[in-house]
PDB file of N, CA, C and O in Angstrom:
ATOM      1  N   UNK A   1      89.360 114.068  72.352  1.00  0.00           N
ATOM      2  CA  UNK A   1      89.820 113.506  73.564  1.00  0.00           C
ATOM      3  C   UNK A   1      89.120 113.777  74.766  1.00  0.00           C
ATOM      4  O   UNK A   1      89.432 113.063  75.719  1.00  0.00           O
ATOM      5  N   UNK A   2      88.231 114.654  74.954  1.00  0.00           N
ATOM      6  CA  UNK A   2      87.238 114.875  75.916  1.00  0.00           C
ATOM      7  C   UNK A   2      86.265 113.917  75.868  1.00  0.00           C
ATOM      8  O   UNK A   2      85.997 113.369  76.937  1.00  0.00           O
ATOM      9  N   UNK A   3      85.532 113.502  74.656  1.00  0.00           N
ATOM     10  CA  UNK A   3      84.382 112.685  74.532  1.00  0.00           C
ATOM     11  C   UNK A   3      85.155 111.124  75.002  1.00  0.00           C
ATOM     12  O   UNK A   3      84.422 110.359  75.630  1.00  0.00           O
ATOM     13  N   UNK A   4      85.992 110.849  74.834  1.00  0.00           N
ATOM     14  CA  UNK A   4      86.790 109.394  74.942  1.00  0.00           C
ATOM     15  C   UNK A   4      86.707 109.432  76.483  1.00  0.00           C
ATOM     16  O   UNK A   4      86.089 108.599  77.145  1.00  0.00           O
ATOM     17  N   UNK A   5      87.517 110.677  77.083  1.00  0.00           N
ATOM     18  CA  UNK A   5      87.631 110.625  78.596  1.00  0.00           C
ATOM     19  C   UNK A   5      86.238 110.561  79.105  1.00  0.00           C
ATOM     20  O   UNK A   5      86.089 109.782  80.047  1.00  0.00           O
ATOM     21  N   UNK A   6      85.077 111.264  78.658  1.00  0.00           N
ATOM     22  CA  UNK A   6      83.717 110.949  79.251  1.00  0.00           C
ATOM     23  C   UNK A   6      83.236 109.814  79.429  1.00  0.00           C
ATOM     24  O   UNK A   6      82.543 109.512  80.401  1.00  0.00           O
ATOM     25  N   UNK A   7      83.630 108.865  78.276  1.00  0.00           N
ATOM     26  CA  UNK A   7      83.329 107.484  78.319  1.00  0.00           C
ATOM     27  C   UNK A   7      84.178 106.545  79.036  1.00  0.00           C
ATOM     28  O   UNK A   7      83.795 105.426  79.379  1.00  0.00           O
ATOM     29  N   UNK A   8      85.415 107.049  79.273  1.00  0.00           N
ATOM     30  CA  UNK A   8      85.910 105.968  80.368  1.00  0.00           C
ATOM     31  C   UNK A   8      85.824 106.410  81.497  1.00  0.00           C
ATOM     32  O   UNK A   8      85.799 105.575  82.401  1.00  0.00           O
ATOM     33  N   UNK A   9      85.755 107.727  81.821  1.00  0.00           N
ATOM     34  CA  UNK A   9      85.521 108.147  83.182  1.00  0.00           C
ATOM     35  C   UNK A   9      84.123 107.882  83.828  1.00  0.00           C
ATOM     36  O   UNK A   9      84.015 107.799  85.052  1.00  0.00           O
ATOM     37  N   UNK A  10      83.068 107.751  82.997  1.00  0.00           N
ATOM     38  CA  UNK A  10      81.750 107.278  83.454  1.00  0.00           C
ATOM     39  C   UNK A  10      81.800 105.880  83.595  1.00  0.00           C
ATOM     40  O   UNK A  10      80.783 105.372  84.067  1.00  0.00           O
ATOM     41  N   UNK A  11      82.779 105.095  83.288  1.00  0.00           N
ATOM     42  CA  UNK A  11      82.784 103.556  83.597  1.00  0.00           C
ATOM     43  C   UNK A  11      83.724 103.172  84.770  1.00  0.00           C
ATOM     44  O   UNK A  11      83.812 101.988  85.094  1.00  0.00           O
ATOM     45  N   UNK A  12      84.433 104.139  85.421  1.00  0.00           N
ATOM     46  CA  UNK A  12      85.388 104.001  86.328  1.00  0.00           C
ATOM     47  C   UNK A  12      85.229 104.508  87.776  1.00  0.00           C
ATOM     48  O   UNK A  12      85.881 105.504  88.089  1.00  0.00           O
ATOM     49  N   UNK A  13      84.492 103.970  88.619  1.00  0.00           N
ATOM     50  CA  UNK A  13      84.235 104.633  89.988  1.00  0.00           C
ATOM     51  C   UNK A  13      85.476 104.545  90.785  1.00  0.00           C
ATOM     52  O   UNK A  13      85.457 105.242  91.800  1.00  0.00           O
ATOM     53  N   UNK A  14      86.592 103.835  90.568  1.00  0.00           N
ATOM     54  CA  UNK A  14      87.596 103.791  91.258  1.00  0.00           C
ATOM     55  C   UNK A  14      88.587 105.180  91.207  1.00  0.00           C
ATOM     56  O   UNK A  14      89.610 105.474  91.824  1.00  0.00           O
ATOM     57  N   UNK A  15      87.778 105.894  90.165  1.00  0.00           N
ATOM     58  CA  UNK A  15      88.799 107.331  90.156  1.00  0.00           C
ATOM     59  C   UNK A  15      88.992 108.245  91.535  1.00  0.00           C
ATOM     60  O   UNK A  15      89.948 108.969  91.814  1.00  0.00           O
ATOM     61  N   UNK A  16      87.688 107.966  92.375  1.00  0.00           N
ATOM     62  CA  UNK A  16      87.607 108.653  93.652  1.00  0.00           C
ATOM     63  C   UNK A  16      89.079 108.088  94.551  1.00  0.00           C
ATOM     64  O   UNK A  16      89.883 108.840  95.101  1.00  0.00           O
ATOM     65  N   UNK A  17      89.139 106.806  94.517  1.00  0.00           N
ATOM     66  CA  UNK A  17      90.618 106.356  95.027  1.00  0.00           C
ATOM     67  C   UNK A  17      91.851 106.809  94.267  1.00  0.00           C
ATOM     68  O   UNK A  17      92.933 106.694  94.842  1.00  0.00           O
ATOM     69  N   UNK A  18      91.812 107.308  93.050  1.00  0.00           N
ATOM     70  CA  UNK A  18      92.942 107.571  92.469  1.00  0.00           C
ATOM     71  C   UNK A  18      93.056 109.082  92.814  1.00  0.00           C
ATOM     72  O   UNK A  18      94.172 109.576  92.980  1.00  0.00           O
ATOM     73  N   UNK A  19      92.194 109.650  92.900  1.00  0.00           N
ATOM     74  CA  UNK A  19      92.170 111.146  93.691  1.00  0.00           C
ATOM     75  C   UNK A  19      92.712 111.165  94.711  1.00  0.00           C
ATOM     76  O   UNK A  19      93.646 111.956  94.849  1.00  0.00           O
ATOM     77  N   UNK A  20      92.289 110.220  95.898  1.00  0.00           N
ATOM     78  CA  UNK A  20      92.734 110.398  97.189  1.00  0.00           C
ATOM     79  C   UNK A  20      94.222 109.929  97.329  1.00  0.00           C
ATOM     80  O   UNK A  20      95.013 110.382  98.156  1.00  0.00           O
ATOM     81  N   UNK A  21      94.489 108.957  96.400  1.00  0.00           N
ATOM     82  CA  UNK A  21      96.046 108.481  96.538  1.00  0.00           C
ATOM     83  C   UNK A  21      96.907 109.251  95.853  1.00  0.00           C
ATOM     84  O   UNK A  21      98.106 109.216  96.131  1.00  0.00           O
ATOM     85  N   UNK A  22      96.370 110.133  94.766  1.00  0.00           N
ATOM     86  CA  UNK A  22      97.565 111.297  94.353  1.00  0.00           C
ATOM     87  C   UNK A  22      97.569 112.311  95.256  1.00  0.00           C
ATOM     88  O   UNK A  22      98.645 112.870  95.470  1.00  0.00           O
ATOM     89  N   UNK A  23      96.376 112.745  95.961  1.00  0.00           N
ATOM     90  CA  UNK A  23      96.550 113.811  97.062  1.00  0.00           C
ATOM     91  C   UNK A  23      97.395 113.328  98.180  1.00  0.00           C
ATOM     92  O   UNK A  23      98.258 114.101  98.596  1.00  0.00           O
ATOM     93  N   UNK A  24      97.271 112.164  98.723  1.00  0.00           N
ATOM     94  CA  UNK A  24      98.053 111.528  99.842  1.00  0.00           C
ATOM     95  C   UNK A  24      99.492 111.608  99.352  1.00  0.00           C
ATOM     96  O   UNK A  24     100.350 112.109 100.079  1.00  0.00           O
ATOM     97  N   UNK A  25      99.741 111.209  98.339  1.00  0.00           N
ATOM     98  CA  UNK A  25     101.191 110.984  97.717  1.00  0.00           C
ATOM     99  C   UNK A  25     101.938 112.208  97.616  1.00  0.00           C
ATOM    100  O   UNK A  25     103.165 112.254  97.533  1.00  0.00           O
ATOM    101  N   UNK A  26     101.110 113.268  97.626  1.00  0.00           N
ATOM    102  CA  UNK A  26     101.693 114.666  97.559  1.00  0.00           C
ATOM    103  C   UNK A  26     101.859 115.246  99.070  1.00  0.00           C
ATOM    104  O   UNK A  26     102.598 116.172  99.402  1.00  0.00           O
ATOM    105  N   UNK A  27     101.161 114.629  99.751  1.00  0.00           N
ATOM    106  CA  UNK A  27     100.991 115.195 101.272  1.00  0.00           C
ATOM    107  C   UNK A  27     100.097 116.461 101.321  1.00  0.00           C
ATOM    108  O   UNK A  27     100.397 117.463 101.970  1.00  0.00           O
ATOM    109  N   UNK A  28      99.045 116.337 100.625  1.00  0.00           N
ATOM    110  CA  UNK A  28      97.873 117.336 100.562  1.00  0.00           C
ATOM    111  C   UNK A  28      96.783 116.824 101.454  1.00  0.00           C
ATOM    112  O   UNK A  28      96.389 115.659 101.511  1.00  0.00           O
ATOM    113  N   UNK A  29      96.366 117.809 102.116  1.00  0.00           N
ATOM    114  CA  UNK A  29      95.021 117.594 102.971  1.00  0.00           C
ATOM    115  C   UNK A  29      93.971 117.748 101.987  1.00  0.00           C
ATOM    116  O   UNK A  29      94.271 118.127 100.855  1.00  0.00           O
ATOM    117  N   UNK A  30      92.655 117.471 102.330  1.00  0.00           N
ATOM    118  CA  UNK A  30      91.306 117.939 101.593  1.00  0.00           C
ATOM    119  C   UNK A  30      91.381 119.491 101.186  1.00  0.00           C
ATOM    120  O   UNK A  30      91.182 119.862 100.029  1.00  0.00           O
ATOM    121  N   UNK A  31      91.663 120.299 102.164  1.00  0.00           N
ATOM    122  CA  UNK A  31      91.808 121.692 102.349  1.00  0.00           C
ATOM    123  C   UNK A  31      92.718 122.345 101.547  1.00  0.00           C
ATOM    124  O   UNK A  31      92.385 123.430 101.070  1.00  0.00           O
ATOM    125  N   UNK A  32      94.102 121.762 101.245  1.00  0.00           N
ATOM    126  CA  UNK A  32      94.952 122.068 100.570  1.00  0.00           C
ATOM    127  C   UNK A  32      94.529 121.820  98.920  1.00  0.00           C
ATOM    128  O   UNK A  32      94.839 122.554  97.982  1.00  0.00           O
ATOM    129  N   UNK A  33      93.874 120.788  98.876  1.00  0.00           N
ATOM    130  CA  UNK A  33      93.682 120.388  97.506  1.00  0.00           C
ATOM    131  C   UNK A  33      92.313 121.350  97.083  1.00  0.00           C
ATOM    132  O   UNK A  33      92.291 121.886  95.975  1.00  0.00           O
ATOM    133  N   UNK A  34      91.340 121.500  97.912  1.00  0.00           N
ATOM    134  CA  UNK A  34      90.654 122.554  97.703  1.00  0.00           C
ATOM    135  C   UNK A  34      90.901 123.894  97.147  1.00  0.00           C
ATOM    136  O   UNK A  34      90.342 124.397  96.172  1.00  0.00           O
ATOM    137  N   UNK A  35      92.039 124.527  98.083  1.00  0.00           N
ATOM    138  CA  UNK A  35      92.630 125.583  97.577  1.00  0.00           C
ATOM    139  C   UNK A  35      93.082 125.900  96.372  1.00  0.00           C
ATOM    140  O   UNK A  35      92.889 126.900  95.681  1.00  0.00           O
ATOM    141  N   UNK A  36      93.993 124.496  96.116  1.00  0.00           N
ATOM    142  CA  UNK A  36      94.702 124.763  94.854  1.00  0.00           C
ATOM    143  C   UNK A  36      93.824 124.409  93.886  1.00  0.00           C
ATOM    144  O   UNK A  36      94.052 124.978  92.819  1.00  0.00           O
ATOM    145  N   UNK A  37      92.747 123.546  93.881  1.00  0.00           N
ATOM    146  CA  UNK A  37      91.724 123.359  92.561  1.00  0.00           C
ATOM    147  C   UNK A  37      90.512 124.463  92.586  1.00  0.00           C
ATOM    148  O   UNK A  37      89.950 124.620  91.502  1.00  0.00           O
ATOM    149  N   UNK A  38      90.162 125.043  93.403  1.00  0.00           N
ATOM    150  CA  UNK A  38      88.961 125.679  93.275  1.00  0.00           C
ATOM    151  C   UNK A  38      87.676 124.940  93.496  1.00  0.00           C
ATOM    152  O   UNK A  38      86.544 125.419  93.431  1.00  0.00           O
ATOM    153  N   UNK A  39      88.011 123.716  93.764  1.00  0.00           N
ATOM    154  CA  UNK A  39      86.698 122.637  94.035  1.00  0.00           C
ATOM    155  C   UNK A  39      86.193 123.046  95.450  1.00  0.00           C
ATOM    156  O   UNK A  39      86.877 123.680  96.254  1.00  0.00           O
ATOM    157  N   UNK A  40      84.863 122.594  95.677  1.00  0.00           N
ATOM    158  CA  UNK A  40      84.292 122.999  96.914  1.00  0.00           C
ATOM    159  C   UNK A  40      84.602 121.982  97.728  1.00  0.00           C
ATOM    160  O   UNK A  40      84.670 120.868  97.208  1.00  0.00           O
ATOM    161  N   UNK A  41      84.828 122.099  98.986  1.00  0.00           N
ATOM    162  CA  UNK A  41      85.183 120.962  99.950  1.00  0.00           C
ATOM    163  C   UNK A  41      84.103 120.175 100.003  1.00  0.00           C
ATOM    164  O   UNK A  41      84.327 119.000 100.295  1.00  0.00           O
ATOM    165  N   UNK A  42      82.987 120.491  99.801  1.00  0.00           N
ATOM    166  CA  UNK A  42      81.829 119.479 100.143  1.00  0.00           C
ATOM    167  C   UNK A  42      81.881 118.773  98.712  1.00  0.00           C
ATOM    168  O   UNK A  42      81.652 117.568  98.826  1.00  0.00           O
ATOM    169  N   UNK A  43      82.078 119.112  97.608  1.00  0.00           N
ATOM    170  CA  UNK A  43      82.211 118.476  96.598  1.00  0.00           C
ATOM    171  C   UNK A  43      83.299 117.341  96.570  1.00  0.00           C
ATOM    172  O   UNK A  43      83.059 116.195  96.191  1.00  0.00           O
ATOM    173  N   UNK A  44      84.716 117.858  97.083  1.00  0.00           N
ATOM    174  CA  UNK A  44      85.585 116.959  97.124  1.00  0.00           C
ATOM    175  C   UNK A  44      85.436 115.725  98.159  1.00  0.00           C
ATOM    176  O   UNK A  44      85.863 114.598  97.907  1.00  0.00           O
ATOM    177  N   UNK A  45      84.855 116.039  99.214  1.00  0.00           N
ATOM    178  CA  UNK A  45      84.819 115.094 100.288  1.00  0.00           C
ATOM    179  C   UNK A  45      83.757 114.098  99.670  1.00  0.00           C
ATOM    180  O   UNK A  45      84.065 112.907  99.644  1.00  0.00           O
ATOM    181  N   UNK A  46      82.535 114.493  99.171  1.00  0.00           N
ATOM    182  CA  UNK A  46      81.834 113.481  98.338  1.00  0.00           C
ATOM    183  C   UNK A  46      82.306 112.639  96.971  1.00  0.00           C
ATOM    184  O   UNK A  46      81.792 111.568  96.651  1.00  0.00           O
ATOM    185  N   UNK A  47      83.244 113.223  96.306  1.00  0.00           N
ATOM    186  CA  UNK A  47      83.822 112.686  95.200  1.00  0.00           C
ATOM    187  C   UNK A  47      84.798 111.252  96.011  1.00  0.00           C
ATOM    188  O   UNK A  47      84.798 110.081  95.633  1.00  0.00           O
ATOM    189  N   UNK A  48      85.530 111.826  97.150  1.00  0.00           N
ATOM    190  CA  UNK A  48      86.531 110.828  97.766  1.00  0.00           C
ATOM    191  C   UNK A  48      85.873 109.654  98.385  1.00  0.00           C
ATOM    192  O   UNK A  48      86.431 108.560  98.462  1.00  0.00           O
ATOM    193  N   UNK A  49      84.430 109.946  98.917  1.00  0.00           N
ATOM    194  CA  UNK A  49      83.823 109.022  99.779  1.00  0.00           C
ATOM    195  C   UNK A  49      82.828 108.284  98.775  1.00  0.00           C
ATOM    196  O   UNK A  49      82.034 107.463  99.234  1.00  0.00           O
ATOM    197  N   UNK A  50      82.862 108.577  97.350  1.00  0.00           N
ATOM    198  CA  UNK A  50      82.079 107.876  96.468  1.00  0.00           C
ATOM    199  C   UNK A  50      80.693 108.345  96.628  1.00  0.00           C
ATOM    200  O   UNK A  50      79.826 107.749  95.988  1.00  0.00           O
ATOM    201  N   UNK A  51      80.327 109.416  97.460  1.00  0.00           N
ATOM    202  CA  UNK A  51      78.783 109.892  97.463  1.00  0.00           C
ATOM    203  C   UNK A  51      78.265 110.294  96.114  1.00  0.00           C
ATOM    204  O   UNK A  51      77.165 110.036  95.625  1.00  0.00           O
ATOM    205  N   UNK A  52      79.359 111.038  95.557  1.00  0.00           N
ATOM    206  CA  UNK A  52      79.141 111.711  93.987  1.00  0.00           C
ATOM    207  C   UNK A  52      79.796 110.548  93.080  1.00  0.00           C
ATOM    208  O   UNK A  52      81.012 110.425  93.226  1.00  0.00           O
ATOM    209  N   UNK A  53      79.246 109.783  92.275  1.00  0.00           N
ATOM    210  CA  UNK A  53      79.620 108.748  91.720  1.00  0.00           C
ATOM    211  C   UNK A  53      80.435 109.365  90.372  1.00  0.00           C
ATOM    212  O   UNK A  53      81.544 108.979  90.000  1.00  0.00           O
ATOM    213  N   UNK A  54      79.614 110.422  89.728  1.00  0.00           N
ATOM    214  CA  UNK A  54      80.193 110.733  88.476  1.00  0.00           C
ATOM    215  C   UNK A  54      80.314 112.456  88.408  1.00  0.00           C
ATOM    216  O   UNK A  54      79.495 113.210  87.881  1.00  0.00           O
ATOM    217  N   UNK A  55      81.483 112.805  89.047  1.00  0.00           N
ATOM    218  CA  UNK A  55      81.610 114.602  88.952  1.00  0.00           C
ATOM    219  C   UNK A  55      81.606 115.072  87.556  1.00  0.00           C
ATOM    220  O   UNK A  55      81.385 114.213  86.703  1.00  0.00           O
ATOM    221  N   UNK A  56      81.778 116.087  87.233  1.00  0.00           N
ATOM    222  CA  UNK A  56      81.685 116.768  85.961  1.00  0.00           C
ATOM    223  C   UNK A  56      83.214 116.441  85.223  1.00  0.00           C
ATOM    224  O   UNK A  56      84.083 116.395  86.093  1.00  0.00           O
ATOM    225  N   UNK A  57      83.569 116.285  84.309  1.00  0.00           N
ATOM    226  CA  UNK A  57      84.586 116.251  83.767  1.00  0.00           C
ATOM    227  C   UNK A  57      85.379 117.553  83.956  1.00  0.00           C
ATOM    228  O   UNK A  57      86.602 117.526  84.095  1.00  0.00           O
ATOM    229  N   UNK A  58      84.672 118.689  83.960  1.00  0.00           N
ATOM    230  CA  UNK A  58      85.739 120.122  84.509  1.00  0.00           C
ATOM    231  C   UNK A  58      85.981 119.838  86.134  1.00  0.00           C
ATOM    232  O   UNK A  58      87.029 120.279  86.606  1.00  0.00           O
ATOM    233  N   UNK A  59      85.250 119.266  86.834  1.00  0.00           N
ATOM    234  CA  UNK A  59      85.559 119.120  88.323  1.00  0.00           C
ATOM    235  C   UNK A  59      87.117 118.416  88.418  1.00  0.00           C
ATOM    236  O   UNK A  59      88.099 118.761  89.075  1.00  0.00           O
ATOM    237  N   UNK A  60      86.898 117.230  87.435  1.00  0.00           N
ATOM    238  CA  UNK A  60      87.896 116.086  87.627  1.00  0.00           C
ATOM    239  C   UNK A  60      89.134 116.874  87.099  1.00  0.00           C
ATOM    240  O   UNK A  60      90.162 116.704  87.756  1.00  0.00           O
ATOM    241  N   UNK A  61      89.216 117.773  85.936  1.00  0.00           N
ATOM    242  CA  UNK A  61      90.033 118.464  85.297  1.00  0.00           C
ATOM    243  C   UNK A  61      90.847 119.305  86.410  1.00  0.00           C
ATOM    244  O   UNK A  61      92.059 119.259  86.621  1.00  0.00           O
ATOM    245  N   UNK A  62      89.958 120.016  87.009  1.00  0.00           N
ATOM    246  CA  UNK A  62      90.595 121.179  87.991  1.00  0.00           C
ATOM    247  C   UNK A  62      91.388 120.316  89.023  1.00  0.00           C
ATOM    248  O   UNK A  62      92.543 120.691  89.225  1.00  0.00           O
ATOM    249  N   UNK A  63      91.000 119.342  89.631  1.00  0.00           N
ATOM    250  CA  UNK A  63      91.606 118.322  90.626  1.00  0.00           C
ATOM    251  C   UNK A  63      92.985 117.858  90.055  1.00  0.00           C
ATOM    252  O   UNK A  63      94.032 118.100  90.654  1.00  0.00           O
ATOM    253  N   UNK A  64      92.930 117.052  88.643  1.00  0.00           N
ATOM    254  CA  UNK A  64      94.164 116.760  87.846  1.00  0.00           C
ATOM    255  C   UNK A  64      95.095 117.867  87.925  1.00  0.00           C
ATOM    256  O   UNK A  64      96.208 117.748  88.438  1.00  0.00           O
ATOM    257  N   UNK A  65      94.585 119.110  87.346  1.00  0.00           N
ATOM    258  CA  UNK A  65      95.389 120.177  87.259  1.00  0.00           C
ATOM    259  C   UNK A  65      96.365 120.456  88.490  1.00  0.00           C
ATOM    260  O   UNK A  65      97.588 120.578  88.422  1.00  0.00           O
ATOM    261  N   UNK A  66      95.420 120.544  89.838  1.00  0.00           N
ATOM    262  CA  UNK A  66      96.099 120.945  91.072  1.00  0.00           C
ATOM    263  C   UNK A  66      96.912 119.861  91.478  1.00  0.00           C
ATOM    264  O   UNK A  66      97.756 120.204  92.305  1.00  0.00           O
ATOM    265  N   UNK A  67      96.933 118.667  91.168  1.00  0.00           N
ATOM    266  CA  UNK A  67      97.455 117.617  91.708  1.00  0.00           C
ATOM    267  C   UNK A  67      98.624 117.420  90.655  1.00  0.00           C
ATOM    268  O   UNK A  67      99.352 116.505  91.040  1.00  0.00           O
ATOM    269  N   UNK A  68      98.980 117.880  89.652  1.00  0.00           N
ATOM    270  CA  UNK A  68      99.816 117.940  88.551  1.00  0.00           C
ATOM    271  C   UNK A  68      99.824 116.762  87.915  1.00  0.00           C
ATOM    272  O   UNK A  68     100.914 116.349  87.520  1.00  0.00           O
ATOM    273  N   UNK A  69      98.676 116.002  87.687  1.00  0.00           N
ATOM    274  CA  UNK A  69      98.661 114.586  86.877  1.00  0.00           C
ATOM    275  C   UNK A  69      97.614 114.891  85.732  1.00  0.00           C
ATOM    276  O   UNK A  69      96.661 115.669  85.704  1.00  0.00           O
ATOM    277  N   UNK A  70      98.126 114.001  84.788  1.00  0.00           N
ATOM    278  CA  UNK A  70      96.850 114.003  83.626  1.00  0.00           C
ATOM    279  C   UNK A  70      95.548 113.489  84.203  1.00  0.00           C
ATOM    280  O   UNK A  70      95.468 112.699  85.144  1.00  0.00           O
ATOM    281  N   UNK A  71      94.476 114.056  83.498  1.00  0.00           N
ATOM    282  CA  UNK A  71      92.949 113.603  83.920  1.00  0.00           C
ATOM    283  C   UNK A  71      93.091 112.115  83.552  1.00  0.00           C
ATOM    284  O   UNK A  71      92.445 111.415  84.332  1.00  0.00           O
ATOM    285  N   UNK A  72      93.715 111.447  82.636  1.00  0.00           N
ATOM    286  CA  UNK A  72      93.828 109.851  82.386  1.00  0.00           C
ATOM    287  C   UNK A  72      94.094 109.314  83.594  1.00  0.00           C
ATOM    288  O   UNK A  72      93.421 108.370  84.005  1.00  0.00           O
ATOM    289  N   UNK A  73      95.070 109.826  84.290  1.00  0.00           N
ATOM    290  CA  UNK A  73      95.548 109.047  85.521  1.00  0.00           C
ATOM    291  C   UNK A  73      94.494 108.892  86.756  1.00  0.00           C
ATOM    292  O   UNK A  73      94.551 107.943  87.537  1.00  0.00           O
ATOM    293  N   UNK A  74      93.634 109.820  86.831  1.00  0.00           N
ATOM    294  CA  UNK A  74      92.795 109.854  87.473  1.00  0.00           C
ATOM    295  C   UNK A  74      91.386 108.958  87.401  1.00  0.00           C
ATOM    296  O   UNK A  74      90.648 108.622  88.327  1.00  0.00           O
ATOM    297  N   UNK A  75      91.279 108.695  85.992  1.00  0.00           N
ATOM    298  CA  UNK A  75      90.154 107.838  85.675  1.00  0.00           C
ATOM    299  C   UNK A  75      90.468 106.499  85.295  1.00  0.00           C
ATOM    300  O   UNK A  75      89.543 105.785  84.906  1.00  0.00           O
ATOM    301  N   UNK A  76      91.707 106.018  85.351  1.00  0.00           N
ATOM    302  CA  UNK A  76      91.927 104.580  84.991  1.00  0.00           C
ATOM    303  C   UNK A  76      91.554 103.826  86.178  1.00  0.00           C
ATOM    304  O   UNK A  76      91.633 102.598  86.179  1.00  0.00           O
TER     305      UNK A  76
END
């Protein structure tokens, strides 16, 4: 499954918007998500603003877990 996710996720730059939407839907600030996920604030900011176009699968997995959504929801 991880290889499939890596392929899909590399093709979908819109995942940054999906992360932001999921975070906002839960009423979380970036600081809240940073605390819950363990991802650095600068990393999250760069992901959400499309500066980092392809973060690691591990980073996306941490964010998905903190948001309580499957990783697949963030990469579609």
